C-alpha positions in Angstrom: 81.4 200.0 117.3 84.3 200.6 119.8 86.8 198.1 121.2 84.9 197.5 124.4 81.7 196.8 122.5 83.5 194.4 120.2 85.1 192.6 123.2 81.6 192.2 124.8 80.1 190.9 121.5 83.0 188.4 121.1 82.8 187.3 124.7 79.0 186.7 124.4 79.5 184.7 121.2 82.3 182.6 122.8 80.1 181.9 125.9 77.3 180.8 123.5 79.7 178.4 121.6 81.0 177.1 124.9 77.5 176.4 126.2 76.7 174.5 123.0 80.1 172.8 123.1 80.7 174.0 119.6 83.8 175.1 117.7 81.9 177.8 115.9 82.7 180.7 113.7 83.8 183.0 116.6 86.3 180.4 117.9 87.6 179.7 114.4 88.1 183.4 113.7 90.0 183.9 117.0 92.2 180.9 116.4 92.9 182.3 112.9 93.9 185.7 114.4 96.1 183.9 116.9 97.8 181.9 114.2 98.5 185.0 112.1 99.9 186.8 115.1 102.3 183.8 115.6 103.1 183.7 111.9 101.4 180.4 111.4 99.0 179.5 108.6 95.7 181.2 109.5 93.4 178.3 108.9 91.3 178.6 112.1 91.9 175.0 112.9 94.1 173.9 115.8 96.9 171.8 114.2 100.1 170.6 116.0 102.0 173.9 115.4 99.0 175.9 116.7 98.6 173.6 119.8 102.3 174.0 120.5 102.1 177.8 120.3 99.0 177.9 122.5 100.7 175.6 125.1 103.8 177.7 125.0 101.7 180.8 125.7 99.9 179.1 128.6 103.2 177.9 130.1 104.6 181.4 129.8 101.6 182.7 131.7 101.9 180.0 134.4 98.8 178.1 133.4 100.6 174.8 132.5 103.4 172.7 133.9 105.9 171.9 131.2 106.0 168.3 130.2 103.3 167.2 132.6 101.1 164.4 131.3 101.6 161.8 128.6 104.6 159.9 127.2 107.4 162.2 126.2 105.8 165.1 128.0 103.9 166.2 124.9 100.5 166.1 126.6 100.1 168.8 129.2 97.5 169.3 132.0 94.7 171.5 130.6 96.8 172.1 127.5 96.0 171.6 123.8 96.7 168.2 122.3 96.0 167.3 118.7 95.0 163.8 118.1 
């Protein structure tokens, strides 16, 4: 299976998980890959360090406004917050 076919398969699986509002195996695997790429522990669970790395990436891409939201600026609009 080539890269384009893999992307289609992953996209389809993510859409299914989103429709089910589930944090399924595909999401967990992609979070784990992201963690490994950022030299974090590849658990597949979004912990505080992973949320911070995801938010930094979203800010870098212009998808978030830094410090917008909760007390101390840690919560960001449409960002990841670990509770």
